[in-house]
PyMOL Python script that loads the backbone (N, CA, C, O; Angstrom):
from pymol import cmd

cmd.read_pdbstr("""\
ATOM      1  N   MET A   1      23.548  59.721  16.214  1.00  0.00           N
ATOM      2  CA  MET A   1      22.738  58.791  16.970  1.00  0.00           C
ATOM      3  C   MET A   1      21.301  59.294  17.070  1.00  0.00           C
ATOM      4  O   MET A   1      20.353  58.509  17.053  1.00  0.00           O
ATOM      5  N   LYS A   2      21.156  60.615  17.174  1.00  0.00           N
ATOM      6  CA  LYS A   2      19.836  61.210  17.286  1.00  0.00           C
ATOM      7  C   LYS A   2      19.031  60.941  15.997  1.00  0.00           C
ATOM      8  O   LYS A   2      17.834  60.666  16.077  1.00  0.00           O
ATOM      9  N   TYR A   3      19.650  61.014  14.845  1.00  0.00           N
ATOM     10  CA  TYR A   3      18.967  60.783  13.577  1.00  0.00           C
ATOM     11  C   TYR A   3      18.542  59.326  13.425  1.00  0.00           C
ATOM     12  O   TYR A   3      17.491  59.031  12.857  1.00  0.00           O
ATOM     13  N   LEU A   4      19.363  58.428  13.933  1.00  0.00           N
ATOM     14  CA  LEU A   4      19.024  57.011  13.886  1.00  0.00           C
ATOM     15  C   LEU A   4      17.773  56.728  14.709  1.00  0.00           C
ATOM     16  O   LEU A   4      16.904  55.971  14.278  1.00  0.00           O
ATOM     17  N   LEU A   5      17.679  57.329  15.886  1.00  0.00           N
ATOM     18  CA  LEU A   5      16.511  57.159  16.747  1.00  0.00           C
ATOM     19  C   LEU A   5      15.256  57.733  16.075  1.00  0.00           C
ATOM     20  O   LEU A   5      14.196  57.110  16.125  1.00  0.00           O
ATOM     21  N   VAL A   6      15.362  58.902  15.453  1.00  0.00           N
ATOM     22  CA  VAL A   6      14.227  59.512  14.754  1.00  0.00           C
ATOM     23  C   VAL A   6      13.812  58.618  13.578  1.00  0.00           C
ATOM     24  O   VAL A   6      12.621  58.415  13.339  1.00  0.00           O
ATOM     25  N   PHE A   7      14.789  58.092  12.855  1.00  0.00           N
ATOM     26  CA  PHE A   7      14.500  57.213  11.726  1.00  0.00           C
ATOM     27  C   PHE A   7      13.755  55.959  12.187  1.00  0.00           C
ATOM     28  O   PHE A   7      12.794  55.541  11.540  1.00  0.00           O
ATOM     29  N   ILE A   8      14.185  55.360  13.292  1.00  0.00           N
ATOM     30  CA  ILE A   8      13.534  54.138  13.808  1.00  0.00           C
ATOM     31  C   ILE A   8      12.110  54.436  14.247  1.00  0.00           C
ATOM     32  O   ILE A   8      11.202  53.661  13.945  1.00  0.00           O
ATOM     33  N   VAL A   9      11.892  55.535  14.947  1.00  0.00           N
ATOM     34  CA  VAL A   9      10.545  55.897  15.399  1.00  0.00           C
ATOM     35  C   VAL A   9       9.647  56.170  14.195  1.00  0.00           C
ATOM     36  O   VAL A   9       8.494  55.741  14.171  1.00  0.00           O
ATOM     37  N   LEU A  10      10.165  56.873  13.208  1.00  0.00           N
ATOM     38  CA  LEU A  10       9.398  57.163  12.008  1.00  0.00           C
ATOM     39  C   LEU A  10       9.072  55.878  11.244  1.00  0.00           C
ATOM     40  O   LEU A  10       7.952  55.713  10.761  1.00  0.00           O
ATOM     41  N   PHE A  11      10.032  54.981  11.134  1.00  0.00           N
ATOM     42  CA  PHE A  11       9.815  53.704  10.470  1.00  0.00           C
ATOM     43  C   PHE A  11       8.719  52.906  11.173  1.00  0.00           C
ATOM     44  O   PHE A  11       7.840  52.359  10.507  1.00  0.00           O
ATOM     45  N   ILE A  12       8.752  52.828  12.502  1.00  0.00           N
ATOM     46  CA  ILE A  12       7.735  52.079  13.264  1.00  0.00           C
ATOM     47  C   ILE A  12       6.356  52.722  13.091  1.00  0.00           C
ATOM     48  O   ILE A  12       5.359  52.011  12.961  1.00  0.00           O
ATOM     49  N   ALA A  13       6.286  54.054  13.088  1.00  0.00           N
ATOM     50  CA  ALA A  13       4.997  54.741  12.923  1.00  0.00           C
ATOM     51  C   ALA A  13       4.402  54.442  11.556  1.00  0.00           C
ATOM     52  O   ALA A  13       3.207  54.165  11.449  1.00  0.00           O
ATOM     53  N   ILE A  14       5.212  54.493  10.517  1.00  0.00           N
ATOM     54  CA  ILE A  14       4.721  54.198   9.164  1.00  0.00           C
ATOM     55  C   ILE A  14       4.298  52.740   9.062  1.00  0.00           C
ATOM     56  O   ILE A  14       3.276  52.428   8.451  1.00  0.00           O
ATOM     57  N   TRP A  15       5.074  51.853   9.653  1.00  0.00           N
ATOM     58  CA  TRP A  15       4.747  50.422   9.612  1.00  0.00           C
ATOM     59  C   TRP A  15       3.408  50.146  10.293  1.00  0.00           C
ATOM     60  O   TRP A  15       2.589  49.396   9.761  1.00  0.00           O
ATOM     61  N   LEU A  16       3.175  50.743  11.467  1.00  0.00           N
ATOM     62  CA  LEU A  16       1.901  50.547  12.180  1.00  0.00           C
ATOM     63  C   LEU A  16       0.733  51.132  11.393  1.00  0.00           C
ATOM     64  O   LEU A  16      -0.345  50.539  11.349  1.00  0.00           O
ATOM     65  N   PHE A  17       0.940  52.286  10.774  1.00  0.00           N
ATOM     66  CA  PHE A  17      -0.112  52.899   9.982  1.00  0.00           C
ATOM     67  C   PHE A  17      -0.507  52.013   8.806  1.00  0.00           C
ATOM     68  O   PHE A  17      -1.694  51.804   8.556  1.00  0.00           O
ATOM     69  N   ARG A  18       0.479  51.496   8.088  1.00  0.00           N
ATOM     70  CA  ARG A  18       0.195  50.639   6.935  1.00  0.00           C
ATOM     71  C   ARG A  18      -0.435  49.318   7.355  1.00  0.00           C
ATOM     72  O   ARG A  18      -1.285  48.784   6.641  1.00  0.00           O
ATOM     73  N   LYS A  19      -0.034  48.793   8.490  1.00  0.00           N
ATOM     74  CA  LYS A  19      -0.618  47.548   8.998  1.00  0.00           C
ATOM     75  C   LYS A  19      -2.108  47.742   9.281  1.00  0.00           C
ATOM     76  O   LYS A  19      -2.918  46.867   8.975  1.00  0.00           O
ATOM     77  N   GLY A  20      -2.467  48.878   9.861  1.00  0.00           N
ATOM     78  CA  GLY A  20      -3.874  49.185  10.126  1.00  0.00           C
ATOM     79  C   GLY A  20      -4.672  49.344   8.848  1.00  0.00           C
ATOM     80  O   GLY A  20      -5.821  48.909   8.771  1.00  0.00           O
ATOM     81  N   GLN A  21      -4.069  49.967   7.839  1.00  0.00           N
ATOM     82  CA  GLN A  21      -4.745  50.144   6.560  1.00  0.00           C
ATOM     83  C   GLN A  21      -5.028  48.799   5.895  1.00  0.00           C
ATOM     84  O   GLN A  21      -6.113  48.588   5.353  1.00  0.00           O
ATOM     85  N   ARG A  22      -4.060  47.895   5.934  1.00  0.00           N
ATOM     86  CA  ARG A  22      -4.254  46.573   5.326  1.00  0.00           C
ATOM     87  C   ARG A  22      -5.369  45.803   6.031  1.00  0.00           C
ATOM     88  O   ARG A  22      -6.163  45.125   5.379  1.00  0.00           O
ATOM     89  N   ALA A  23      -5.431  45.905   7.349  1.00  0.00           N
ATOM     90  CA  ALA A  23      -6.479  45.212   8.098  1.00  0.00           C
ATOM     91  C   ALA A  23      -7.854  45.746   7.712  1.00  0.00           C
ATOM     92  O   ALA A  23      -8.804  44.979   7.559  1.00  0.00           O
ATOM     93  N   GLU A  24      -7.956  47.063   7.556  1.00  0.00           N
ATOM     94  CA  GLU A  24      -9.237  47.656   7.157  1.00  0.00           C
ATOM     95  C   GLU A  24      -9.631  47.209   5.752  1.00  0.00           C
ATOM     96  O   GLU A  24     -10.806  46.948   5.495  1.00  0.00           O
ATOM     97  N   GLU A  25      -8.662  47.117   4.840  1.00  0.00           N
ATOM     98  CA  GLU A  25      -8.950  46.668   3.482  1.00  0.00           C
ATOM     99  C   GLU A  25      -9.420  45.224   3.462  1.00  0.00           C
ATOM    100  O   GLU A  25     -10.328  44.870   2.709  1.00  0.00           O
ATOM    101  N   ARG A  26      -8.806  44.394   4.287  1.00  0.00           N
ATOM    102  CA  ARG A  26      -9.229  42.987   4.360  1.00  0.00           C
ATOM    103  C   ARG A  26     -10.659  42.875   4.888  1.00  0.00           C
ATOM    104  O   ARG A  26     -11.459  42.103   4.360  1.00  0.00           O
ATOM    105  N   GLU A  27     -10.977  43.645   5.929  1.00  0.00           N
ATOM    106  CA  GLU A  27     -12.335  43.595   6.490  1.00  0.00           C
ATOM    107  C   GLU A  27     -13.361  44.083   5.476  1.00  0.00           C
ATOM    108  O   GLU A  27     -14.445  43.510   5.368  1.00  0.00           O
ATOM    109  N   ALA A  28     -13.035  45.123   4.743  1.00  0.00           N
ATOM    110  CA  ALA A  28     -13.955  45.644   3.726  1.00  0.00           C
ATOM    111  C   ALA A  28     -14.159  44.619   2.620  1.00  0.00           C
ATOM    112  O   ALA A  28     -15.272  44.461   2.119  1.00  0.00           O
ATOM    113  N   ALA A  29     -13.102  43.926   2.236  1.00  0.00           N
ATOM    114  CA  ALA A  29     -13.224  42.912   1.189  1.00  0.00           C
ATOM    115  C   ALA A  29     -14.074  41.741   1.664  1.00  0.00           C
ATOM    116  O   ALA A  29     -14.846  41.184   0.883  1.00  0.00           O
ATOM    117  N   GLN A  30     -13.947  41.364   2.916  1.00  0.00           N
ATOM    118  CA  GLN A  30     -14.756  40.256   3.441  1.00  0.00           C
ATOM    119  C   GLN A  30     -16.219  40.647   3.532  1.00  0.00           C
ATOM    120  O   GLN A  30     -17.098  39.821   3.287  1.00  0.00           O
ATOM    121  N   LYS A  31     -16.490  41.892   3.882  1.00  0.00           N
ATOM    122  CA  LYS A  31     -17.880  42.340   3.963  1.00  0.00           C
ATOM    123  C   LYS A  31     -18.502  42.447   2.581  1.00  0.00           C
ATOM    124  O   LYS A  31     -19.700  42.211   2.425  1.00  0.00           O
ATOM    125  N   ALA A  32     -17.713  42.799   1.579  1.00  0.00           N
ATOM    126  CA  ALA A  32     -18.229  42.956   0.229  1.00  0.00           C
ATOM    127  C   ALA A  32     -18.456  41.611  -0.449  1.00  0.00           C
ATOM    128  O   ALA A  32     -19.298  41.498  -1.341  1.00  0.00           O
ATOM    129  N   ARG A  33     -17.717  40.600  -0.035  1.00  0.00           N
ATOM    130  CA  ARG A  33     -17.847  39.284  -0.650  1.00  0.00           C
ATOM    131  C   ARG A  33     -19.162  38.643  -0.197  1.00  0.00           C
ATOM    132  O   ARG A  33     -19.409  38.547   1.005  1.00  0.00           O
ATOM    133  N   PRO A  34     -20.014  38.201  -1.138  1.00  0.00           N
ATOM    134  CA  PRO A  34     -21.281  37.577  -0.738  1.00  0.00           C
ATOM    135  C   PRO A  34     -21.029  36.201  -0.113  1.00  0.00           C
ATOM    136  O   PRO A  34     -20.196  35.427  -0.584  1.00  0.00           O
ATOM    137  N   VAL A  35     -21.757  35.931   0.932  1.00  0.00           N
ATOM    138  CA  VAL A  35     -21.638  34.648   1.621  1.00  0.00           C
ATOM    139  C   VAL A  35     -22.662  33.693   1.018  1.00  0.00           C
ATOM    140  O   VAL A  35     -23.856  33.990   1.035  1.00  0.00           O
ATOM    141  N   PRO A  36     -22.224  32.556   0.487  1.00  0.00           N
ATOM    142  CA  PRO A  36     -23.181  31.622  -0.105  1.00  0.00           C
ATOM    143  C   PRO A  36     -24.087  31.040   0.985  1.00  0.00           C
ATOM    144  O   PRO A  36     -23.614  30.728   2.078  1.00  0.00           O
ATOM    145  N   PRO A  37     -25.372  30.893   0.699  1.00  0.00           N
ATOM    146  CA  PRO A  37     -26.277  30.326   1.707  1.00  0.00           C
ATOM    147  C   PRO A  37     -25.956  28.855   1.951  1.00  0.00           C
ATOM    148  O   PRO A  37     -25.561  28.125   1.042  1.00  0.00           O
ATOM    149  N   LYS A  38     -26.132  28.453   3.173  1.00  0.00           N
ATOM    150  CA  LYS A  38     -25.887  27.053   3.519  1.00  0.00           C
ATOM    151  C   LYS A  38     -27.006  26.194   2.937  1.00  0.00           C
ATOM    152  O   LYS A  38     -28.189  26.506   3.075  1.00  0.00           O
ATOM    153  N   ALA A  39     -26.609  25.124   2.293  1.00  0.00           N
ATOM    154  CA  ALA A  39     -27.585  24.215   1.693  1.00  0.00           C
ATOM    155  C   ALA A  39     -28.192  23.349   2.785  1.00  0.00           C
ATOM    156  O   ALA A  39     -27.484  22.627   3.488  1.00  0.00           O
ATOM    157  N   THR A  40     -29.491  23.427   2.917  1.00  0.00           N
ATOM    158  CA  THR A  40     -30.177  22.595   3.892  1.00  0.00           C
ATOM    159  C   THR A  40     -30.849  21.448   3.155  1.00  0.00           C
ATOM    160  O   THR A  40     -31.475  21.659   2.116  1.00  0.00           O
ATOM    161  N   PRO A  41     -30.727  20.262   3.672  1.00  0.00           N
ATOM    162  CA  PRO A  41     -31.362  19.127   2.989  1.00  0.00           C
ATOM    163  C   PRO A  41     -32.885  19.248   3.047  1.00  0.00           C
ATOM    164  O   PRO A  41     -33.451  19.696   4.044  1.00  0.00           O
ATOM    165  N   ALA A  42     -33.519  18.848   1.981  1.00  0.00           N
ATOM    166  CA  ALA A  42     -34.974  18.874   1.931  1.00  0.00           C
ATOM    167  C   ALA A  42     -35.495  17.701   2.758  1.00  0.00           C
ATOM    168  O   ALA A  42     -35.329  16.540   2.385  1.00  0.00           O
ATOM    169  N   VAL A  43     -36.113  18.018   3.861  1.00  0.00           N
ATOM    170  CA  VAL A  43     -36.620  16.988   4.765  1.00  0.00           C
ATOM    171  C   VAL A  43     -38.129  17.167   4.864  1.00  0.00           C
ATOM    172  O   VAL A  43     -38.623  18.250   5.179  1.00  0.00           O
ATOM    173  N   GLY A  44     -38.833  16.109   4.596  1.00  0.00           N
ATOM    174  CA  GLY A  44     -40.285  16.163   4.692  1.00  0.00           C
ATOM    175  C   GLY A  44     -40.756  15.788   6.086  1.00  0.00           C
ATOM    176  O   GLY A  44     -39.956  15.602   7.003  1.00  0.00           O
ATOM    177  N   ALA A  45     -42.030  15.685   6.221  1.00  0.00           N
ATOM    178  CA  ALA A  45     -42.602  15.302   7.510  1.00  0.00           C
ATOM    179  C   ALA A  45     -42.294  13.831   7.790  1.00  0.00           C
ATOM    180  O   ALA A  45     -42.143  13.049   6.851  1.00  0.00           O
ATOM    181  N   PRO A  46     -42.201  13.447   9.041  1.00  0.00           N
ATOM    182  CA  PRO A  46     -41.948  12.042   9.365  1.00  0.00           C
ATOM    183  C   PRO A  46     -43.070  11.151   8.826  1.00  0.00           C
ATOM    184  O   PRO A  46     -44.241  11.532   8.820  1.00  0.00           O
ATOM    185  N   GLN A  47     -42.684   9.970   8.380  1.00  0.00           N
ATOM    186  CA  GLN A  47     -43.665   9.033   7.844  1.00  0.00           C
ATOM    187  C   GLN A  47     -43.832   7.854   8.794  1.00  0.00           C
ATOM    188  O   GLN A  47     -42.914   7.493   9.531  1.00  0.00           O
ATOM    189  N   THR A  48     -45.003   7.274   8.761  1.00  0.00           N
ATOM    190  CA  THR A  48     -45.273   6.092   9.564  1.00  0.00           C
ATOM    191  C   THR A  48     -44.551   4.904   8.948  1.00  0.00           C
ATOM    192  O   THR A  48     -44.616   4.682   7.739  1.00  0.00           O
ATOM    193  N   MET A  49     -43.859   4.141   9.796  1.00  0.00           N
ATOM    194  CA  MET A  49     -43.155   2.950   9.319  1.00  0.00           C
ATOM    195  C   MET A  49     -44.013   1.730   9.640  1.00  0.00           C
ATOM    196  O   MET A  49     -44.496   1.572  10.761  1.00  0.00           O
ATOM    197  N   LEU A  50     -44.194   0.865   8.632  1.00  0.00           N
ATOM    198  CA  LEU A  50     -44.990  -0.341   8.805  1.00  0.00           C
ATOM    199  C   LEU A  50     -44.115  -1.567   8.564  1.00  0.00           C
ATOM    200  O   LEU A  50     -43.096  -1.490   7.879  1.00  0.00           O
ATOM    201  N   ARG A  51     -44.522  -2.690   9.131  1.00  0.00           N
ATOM    202  CA  ARG A  51     -43.747  -3.935   9.054  1.00  0.00           C
ATOM    203  C   ARG A  51     -44.380  -4.868   8.027  1.00  0.00           C
ATOM    204  O   ARG A  51     -45.595  -5.068   8.019  1.00  0.00           O
ATOM    205  N   CYS A  52     -43.546  -5.432   7.164  1.00  0.00           N
ATOM    206  CA  CYS A  52     -44.015  -6.392   6.169  1.00  0.00           C
ATOM    207  C   CYS A  52     -44.502  -7.644   6.915  1.00  0.00           C
ATOM    208  O   CYS A  52     -43.802  -8.169   7.780  1.00  0.00           O
ATOM    209  N   ALA A  53     -45.702  -8.110   6.570  1.00  0.00           N
ATOM    210  CA  ALA A  53     -46.280  -9.272   7.237  1.00  0.00           C
ATOM    211  C   ALA A  53     -45.556 -10.564   6.873  1.00  0.00           C
ATOM    212  O   ALA A  53     -45.715 -11.567   7.570  1.00  0.00           O
ATOM    213  N   HIS A  54     -44.778 -10.568   5.818  1.00  0.00           N
ATOM    214  CA  HIS A  54     -44.082 -11.779   5.382  1.00  0.00           C
ATOM    215  C   HIS A  54     -42.648 -11.857   5.911  1.00  0.00           C
ATOM    216  O   HIS A  54     -42.267 -12.865   6.506  1.00  0.00           O
ATOM    217  N   CYS A  55     -41.858 -10.818   5.704  1.00  0.00           N
ATOM    218  CA  CYS A  55     -40.437 -10.877   6.070  1.00  0.00           C
ATOM    219  C   CYS A  55     -40.072 -10.027   7.277  1.00  0.00           C
ATOM    220  O   CYS A  55     -38.991 -10.202   7.838  1.00  0.00           O
ATOM    221  N   GLY A  56     -40.933  -9.119   7.690  1.00  0.00           N
ATOM    222  CA  GLY A  56     -40.660  -8.305   8.869  1.00  0.00           C
ATOM    223  C   GLY A  56     -39.907  -7.015   8.585  1.00  0.00           C
ATOM    224  O   GLY A  56     -39.555  -6.301   9.524  1.00  0.00           O
ATOM    225  N   LEU A  57     -39.651  -6.696   7.340  1.00  0.00           N
ATOM    226  CA  LEU A  57     -38.943  -5.477   6.972  1.00  0.00           C
ATOM    227  C   LEU A  57     -39.803  -4.260   7.292  1.00  0.00           C
ATOM    228  O   LEU A  57     -40.996  -4.245   6.990  1.00  0.00           O
ATOM    229  N   HIS A  58     -39.204  -3.241   7.901  1.00  0.00           N
ATOM    230  CA  HIS A  58     -39.917  -1.994   8.169  1.00  0.00           C
ATOM    231  C   HIS A  58     -39.680  -1.035   7.009  1.00  0.00           C
ATOM    232  O   HIS A  58     -38.541  -0.836   6.586  1.00  0.00           O
ATOM    233  N   LEU A  59     -40.764  -0.435   6.489  1.00  0.00           N
ATOM    234  CA  LEU A  59     -40.668   0.503   5.389  1.00  0.00           C
ATOM    235  C   LEU A  59     -41.749   1.564   5.536  1.00  0.00           C
ATOM    236  O   LEU A  59     -42.735   1.349   6.241  1.00  0.00           O
ATOM    237  N   PRO A  60     -41.574   2.717   4.870  1.00  0.00           N
ATOM    238  CA  PRO A  60     -42.571   3.788   4.969  1.00  0.00           C
ATOM    239  C   PRO A  60     -43.939   3.323   4.477  1.00  0.00           C
ATOM    240  O   PRO A  60     -44.044   2.498   3.569  1.00  0.00           O
ATOM    241  N   ALA A  61     -44.973   3.865   5.089  1.00  0.00           N
ATOM    242  CA  ALA A  61     -46.342   3.467   4.750  1.00  0.00           C
ATOM    243  C   ALA A  61     -46.661   3.745   3.290  1.00  0.00           C
ATOM    244  O   ALA A  61     -47.482   3.042   2.701  1.00  0.00           O
ATOM    245  N   THR A  62     -46.036   4.748   2.691  1.00  0.00           N
ATOM    246  CA  THR A  62     -46.317   5.073   1.282  1.00  0.00           C
ATOM    247  C   THR A  62     -45.731   4.039   0.331  1.00  0.00           C
ATOM    248  O   THR A  62     -46.158   3.963  -0.821  1.00  0.00           O
ATOM    249  N   ASP A  63     -44.764   3.238   0.778  1.00  0.00           N
ATOM    250  CA  ASP A  63     -44.128   2.233  -0.084  1.00  0.00           C
ATOM    251  C   ASP A  63     -44.709   0.829   0.108  1.00  0.00           C
ATOM    252  O   ASP A  63     -44.271  -0.102  -0.567  1.00  0.00           O
ATOM    253  N   THR A  64     -45.661   0.654   0.990  1.00  0.00           N
ATOM    254  CA  THR A  64     -46.198  -0.675   1.272  1.00  0.00           C
ATOM    255  C   THR A  64     -47.251  -1.074   0.234  1.00  0.00           C
ATOM    256  O   THR A  64     -47.808  -0.236  -0.475  1.00  0.00           O
ATOM    257  N   ILE A  65     -47.499  -2.375   0.174  1.00  0.00           N
ATOM    258  CA  ILE A  65     -48.524  -2.938  -0.702  1.00  0.00           C
ATOM    259  C   ILE A  65     -49.531  -3.639   0.198  1.00  0.00           C
ATOM    260  O   ILE A  65     -49.174  -4.532   0.965  1.00  0.00           O
ATOM    261  N   ALA A  66     -50.784  -3.230   0.101  1.00  0.00           N
ATOM    262  CA  ALA A  66     -51.817  -3.778   0.977  1.00  0.00           C
ATOM    263  C   ALA A  66     -52.222  -5.167   0.502  1.00  0.00           C
ATOM    264  O   ALA A  66     -52.312  -5.442  -0.695  1.00  0.00           O
ATOM    265  N   GLY A  67     -52.460  -6.025   1.477  1.00  0.00           N
ATOM    266  CA  GLY A  67     -52.904  -7.386   1.182  1.00  0.00           C
ATOM    267  C   GLY A  67     -54.008  -7.787   2.145  1.00  0.00           C
ATOM    268  O   GLY A  67     -54.467  -6.963   2.936  1.00  0.00           O
ATOM    269  N   LEU A  68     -54.448  -9.063   2.092  1.00  0.00           N
ATOM    270  CA  LEU A  68     -55.530  -9.532   2.956  1.00  0.00           C
ATOM    271  C   LEU A  68     -55.076  -9.654   4.416  1.00  0.00           C
ATOM    272  O   LEU A  68     -55.862  -9.378   5.323  1.00  0.00           O
ATOM    273  N   ALA A  69     -53.836 -10.058   4.657  1.00  0.00           N
ATOM    274  CA  ALA A  69     -53.364 -10.290   6.020  1.00  0.00           C
ATOM    275  C   ALA A  69     -52.497  -9.160   6.546  1.00  0.00           C
ATOM    276  O   ALA A  69     -51.874  -9.312   7.596  1.00  0.00           O
ATOM    277  N   GLY A  70     -52.437  -8.035   5.850  1.00  0.00           N
ATOM    278  CA  GLY A  70     -51.621  -6.925   6.313  1.00  0.00           C
ATOM    279  C   GLY A  70     -50.959  -6.210   5.150  1.00  0.00           C
ATOM    280  O   GLY A  70     -51.462  -6.212   4.027  1.00  0.00           O
ATOM    281  N   VAL A  71     -49.828  -5.604   5.443  1.00  0.00           N
ATOM    282  CA  VAL A  71     -49.100  -4.882   4.393  1.00  0.00           C
ATOM    283  C   VAL A  71     -47.796  -5.618   4.086  1.00  0.00           C
ATOM    284  O   VAL A  71     -47.244  -6.320   4.934  1.00  0.00           O
ATOM    285  N   TYR A  72     -47.321  -5.442   2.860  1.00  0.00           N
ATOM    286  CA  TYR A  72     -46.143  -6.180   2.400  1.00  0.00           C
ATOM    287  C   TYR A  72     -45.161  -5.209   1.745  1.00  0.00           C
ATOM    288  O   TYR A  72     -45.525  -4.103   1.344  1.00  0.00           O
ATOM    289  N   CYS A  73     -43.898  -5.656   1.646  1.00  0.00           N
ATOM    290  CA  CYS A  73     -42.860  -4.820   1.037  1.00  0.00           C
ATOM    291  C   CYS A  73     -42.797  -4.995  -0.467  1.00  0.00           C
ATOM    292  O   CYS A  73     -42.251  -4.137  -1.162  1.00  0.00           O
ATOM    293  N   SER A  74     -43.344  -6.091  -0.990  1.00  0.00           N
ATOM    294  CA  SER A  74     -43.323  -6.307  -2.440  1.00  0.00           C
ATOM    295  C   SER A  74     -44.521  -7.173  -2.837  1.00  0.00           C
ATOM    296  O   SER A  74     -45.171  -7.796  -1.998  1.00  0.00           O
ATOM    297  N   ILE A  75     -44.782  -7.188  -4.119  1.00  0.00           N
ATOM    298  CA  ILE A  75     -45.881  -7.999  -4.635  1.00  0.00           C
ATOM    299  C   ILE A  75     -45.571  -9.484  -4.438  1.00  0.00           C
ATOM    300  O   ILE A  75     -46.477 -10.272  -4.165  1.00  0.00           O
ATOM    301  N   ALA A  76     -44.307  -9.869  -4.572  1.00  0.00           N
ATOM    302  CA  ALA A  76     -43.920 -11.276  -4.402  1.00  0.00           C
ATOM    303  C   ALA A  76     -44.206 -11.747  -2.975  1.00  0.00           C
ATOM    304  O   ALA A  76     -44.667 -12.872  -2.780  1.00  0.00           O
ATOM    305  N   HIS A  77     -43.944 -10.915  -1.992  1.00  0.00           N
ATOM    306  CA  HIS A  77     -44.214 -11.306  -0.610  1.00  0.00           C
ATOM    307  C   HIS A  77     -45.720 -11.352  -0.358  1.00  0.00           C
ATOM    308  O   HIS A  77     -46.188 -12.211   0.389  1.00  0.00           O
ATOM    309  N   ARG A  78     -46.465 -10.469  -0.949  1.00  0.00           N
ATOM    310  CA  ARG A  78     -47.930 -10.518  -0.794  1.00  0.00           C
ATOM    311  C   ARG A  78     -48.473 -11.811  -1.394  1.00  0.00           C
ATOM    312  O   ARG A  78     -49.306 -12.478  -0.780  1.00  0.00           O
ATOM    313  N   GLN A  79     -48.007 -12.168  -2.585  1.00  0.00           N
ATOM    314  CA  GLN A  79     -48.490 -13.385  -3.242  1.00  0.00           C
ATOM    315  C   GLN A  79     -48.045 -14.631  -2.459  1.00  0.00           C
ATOM    316  O   GLN A  79     -48.811 -15.586  -2.331  1.00  0.00           O
ATOM    317  N   ALA A  80     -46.813 -14.623  -1.937  1.00  0.00           N
ATOM    318  CA  ALA A  80     -46.317 -15.803  -1.180  1.00  0.00           C
ATOM    319  C   ALA A  80     -47.125 -15.970   0.110  1.00  0.00           C
ATOM    320  O   ALA A  80     -47.467 -17.093   0.479  1.00  0.00           O
ATOM    321  N   ALA A  81     -47.428 -14.888   0.786  1.00  0.00           N
ATOM    322  CA  ALA A  81     -48.163 -14.985   2.046  1.00  0.00           C
ATOM    323  C   ALA A  81     -49.611 -15.372   1.793  1.00  0.00           C
ATOM    324  O   ALA A  81     -50.166 -16.157   2.562  1.00  0.00           O
ATOM    325  N   GLU A  82     -50.237 -14.862   0.763  1.00  0.00           N
ATOM    326  CA  GLU A  82     -51.640 -15.155   0.487  1.00  0.00           C
ATOM    327  C   GLU A  82     -51.821 -16.550  -0.121  1.00  0.00           C
ATOM    328  O   GLU A  82     -52.882 -17.152   0.046  1.00  0.00           O
ATOM    329  N   SER A  83     -50.826 -17.067  -0.810  1.00  0.00           N
ATOM    330  CA  SER A  83     -50.954 -18.401  -1.379  1.00  0.00           C
ATOM    331  C   SER A  83     -50.709 -19.474  -0.307  1.00  0.00           C
ATOM    332  O   SER A  83     -51.180 -20.602  -0.451  1.00  0.00           O
ATOM    333  N   ALA A  84     -49.994 -19.144   0.743  1.00  0.00           N
ATOM    334  CA  ALA A  84     -49.719 -20.105   1.823  1.00  0.00           C
ATOM    335  C   ALA A  84     -50.954 -20.278   2.707  1.00  0.00           C
ATOM    336  O   ALA A  84     -51.077 -21.291   3.396  1.00  0.00           O
ATOM    337  N   THR A  85     -51.853 -19.325   2.699  1.00  0.00           N
ATOM    338  CA  THR A  85     -53.042 -19.430   3.565  1.00  0.00           C
ATOM    339  C   THR A  85     -54.233 -19.960   2.867  1.00  0.00           C
ATOM    340  O   THR A  85     -55.294 -20.098   3.475  1.00  0.00           O
TER     341      THR A  85
END
""", "prot")
cmd.dss("prot")
cmd.show_as("cartoon", "prot")
cmd.util.cbc("prot")
cmd.orient("prot")
């Protein structure tokens, strides 16, 4: 019975030792693995939004077409608004 108790204690000690070694190996592997950088979307500065004088659509100021009575979303709307006046 005494040998069985010694065997069990020895088995538990070896098991705990190996468990600790595996945990250390996992941590070392995670530290060695390069972490990919998070992709951030390319966001520019906010743009001024303008309203089309013909249909009322809001669009960025860089996409507008200037006309006599204001700004328009397309050439067709500029021509329709200017021909009506």
